[in-house]
N, C-alpha and C positions, 0 to 999 in steps of 0.2 A: 629970528630964526632962536635965539638964544634960548628967547618966552617959550618960544612949542619947548624944546629939548627940557626947561627946569619943569615945564607941566608933566611932561611925559614921567621925568623921574621921580616927580611927587608922587604921581597915580600910580606908580607901577610900586611906591614905597608903602604908602596907602594899603593897595591890594595885598602886600604881602603879610603888612602887619594885621591884617583882618582874617586873614587865611591860616595865619600863623595862631592867631586867637582862637579860632572856629579847633583849631585842631588842639590847642591846650585844653579847649571846653568839654570838647570828648573826653567820656568816660572811657577807660579803656574796658576790651569785653574779658571776663574769667568766669570760670565755670561755678556753679554755685549747689546744683542738686541734679542727680544721674535721674533717668528716665524710670521708673520701675514698669518689668513687662508682667502683665496681668493674664492675658491670655493665650495661648492657649499653654494649661498649666501641668504639673509632671501625670498628670492622669490622662494625659492624651494618647491614646493609641489607637491608629486606624491603619487599615489595609483598603490601599489606594484602590479605585474601580475602573479600569479602562475603558467600559464601556459606559461612566458618568463623569464624561470629562468637564462640563461646562456646569456640575453641579457644588454648591460650595463646600468644601472642606472644612476650613477652617478660616476665623479673622482672628491673627493677631493687635491687641489691644495691650495698650501702656498712656504709662503716665507721660505728659510732656516734660522735659530736660529745661533746666531757667541756668541762665547766665545771667550773673551783674553787667552795670554796662553798657552802651548804644545797644539798640534792637538789632536785630539782625537775623536773618532766614537759620533757623536750626533744620535739617537733614537730620532722618531716623534708618539708620541700614540693619536691616535683618540679615543676623549671620549664624552660619549653621557649622554644628563640629561637630567630631566624633565623639561621644560622651566621654569624658573623663581627660581630656587632652589640653585643659583648661585654655581652651580658644588658641592653641599654637598657631594653629592652619589655617582661621576661620572663611568661610566663602556667604561671600555677600548674595543674600538671593531677593534681595528687593530692599528700593530705598522707598521715602516718602517723606511730608512734611506736613502729612498728617498724627493723628496720635493714632490711627490703625491702619490696618491692612487685611483686604478679601485674600484667599486662594483658593481659585479652582481647584478640583482636583489635578486637571493637568498640569495645572500653576503649581499645586508643592511636588506632583511628583517630579514635574521638570527639577524643581530647587534642590530634590533631595538626590536626582540622578546626577545635576552638574556638583554638588556639593563631594561626592563622591562612593555616594548610599548605592550598592546592588542590589539589582530588581529580584523581588521573590523572597528574599529575606527583610527577617523584620529587624531593625537597627535602631542602638539607641540612639540618638540625637540629641544633642548639646542646643541649645535655643536663648539666645538674647538677643536684645536691641539697643544701638551704639548712635548715640548722638554728637555730630559735630556740625561746625559754622562756619562759615566763609566757603567759597568757592575752594579752597584747597582743605576742605576736609578737617579744620583744627581744632586743638579745644575738645577731646573725644570723652566722652563718659560713659562708658557701662553700666549696663541695667542690668538686674538680678536674671538666673537664668534657671531654667525648665530644662530638666531632659525629659525629652518624646518622644514615641516611638512612632517609626512608620514602617511601612512595607511597599516600598515603590513597584511598579510594573515597567518591563523594558520600554525604551521608545521606540523598538524594531522591532519589526514581524516575530511572533514567539512560537518557534521550531524546536520540536523536541524527537526522540528518538524511541522508538516502543518493540517489542517481540519478544518471540520467546527466547530468543539471543539473549537476550539483557536480565537482568538482575531482577526487574518487576514486570517480566513477563509482557504479556498483552494488556494489563491489568493497568498499567499506569506508564504515562511518559517521564522522560526521564530530559530535564530541557538541556540545550544547545548553547555554549558559549555564543558571546558573536563580539568579533573585533570588528571597532568602528573604522579602523587604518584599511584594513583591508576588504573589509563588508562581508568576511566570509564567518562560518558557524563552525563551531569546534569541539570537541568534547573524547575525554581517555575514559575509558572506560574497561571493566571486564567485560568479556564476551564469551559464550558459552559454547561451546562444537554442538553441531546437531539444529541449533536453534537458528533463526530467523528476523531481520527487524526493516523495517522500514520507518522515513521520518513523515513530523505529522507537523499542522500545525493547528497551535490553540487548540490541542488536545483533545480534537478531531477530525472526523473522516472526512470533510468535505473538500479541504486539499492538502493530499498526502502524495509522497514520490515513493517510488521503488526503483528498479531494475532489471526491466526486460531481458536486458543481454550479457548481464551480469558482467559486465563492462567498462563501470566504473561512471554510466553517463545515468543522467539521473531522468525519469519517465514520469510522468502525472498516473497516480493510479498503477504504478507499476506492478509487478511483481515482487514479491518479500527476498531479499537480499540473505543469503544464506552464510554462514560462519561453516567452516570445515575445520579449525583450530581451538580450541580454550587458551583463552589468554588474556592479556592487556593492549588496547589496540586506541591508537587515535587515530581519530575520523575527521575532517575536514570536507566542507562543504559548502561549493560554491551554488547558492539557487539561482543565482541570475546568470550562471553560464550552464547550470543543470549540469554539472560534473562533483564528484566527489573524490576522496583519496581514501585509504585506510591501509594502517598500516601496524603492525603486530610490534611491540616493544619490547 
């Protein structure tokens, strides 16, 4: 029994020494060179087309970052931030372990919206790549950045208001704002007495709503909604319930 115990003690000691030597021989990882973002460059300016969601919009390409020490997996995070904010509050829109990432139109649009850029507006977006190692995302190295321009489209149906009561008349729509929390649309705007308005989808007449009874209930293809008094109004529309409210401010 004593011999067995002596053997176990010796085995544990040898194993511990071996593990210690292995750890000491392993070189600690440290940063060496940050990745270099190649494309897209500052000349990139794209109006995203919702009718071509699966088309290739762009490919982010960068040179690999390098780290000193033991070989380890490097993860690259593509970050978007409002231009001029110095990435104070960036949004990670994609990750990769390669040195490129393709974006379809739909993917790039989703990235822009998730980073807080409004649909229909051309926004200046600072983009860069951030390299990290390990599962905890340590030893980060940011790349250079470029400021690109993106005009996203909404990820929800695009309803607008049109009519002689609106400042642009029957010639063009004014897009409604969408509230993700309430799932309702709204707008605050000047309406002109004696004019009329309707709501329509995607700047066309295939899907439009009016109000046949002038009772705050929407009717598909219904009558134009009249305005009696000129003023600034807040209109809130629930297309799911087919109702709306209109309040003079």
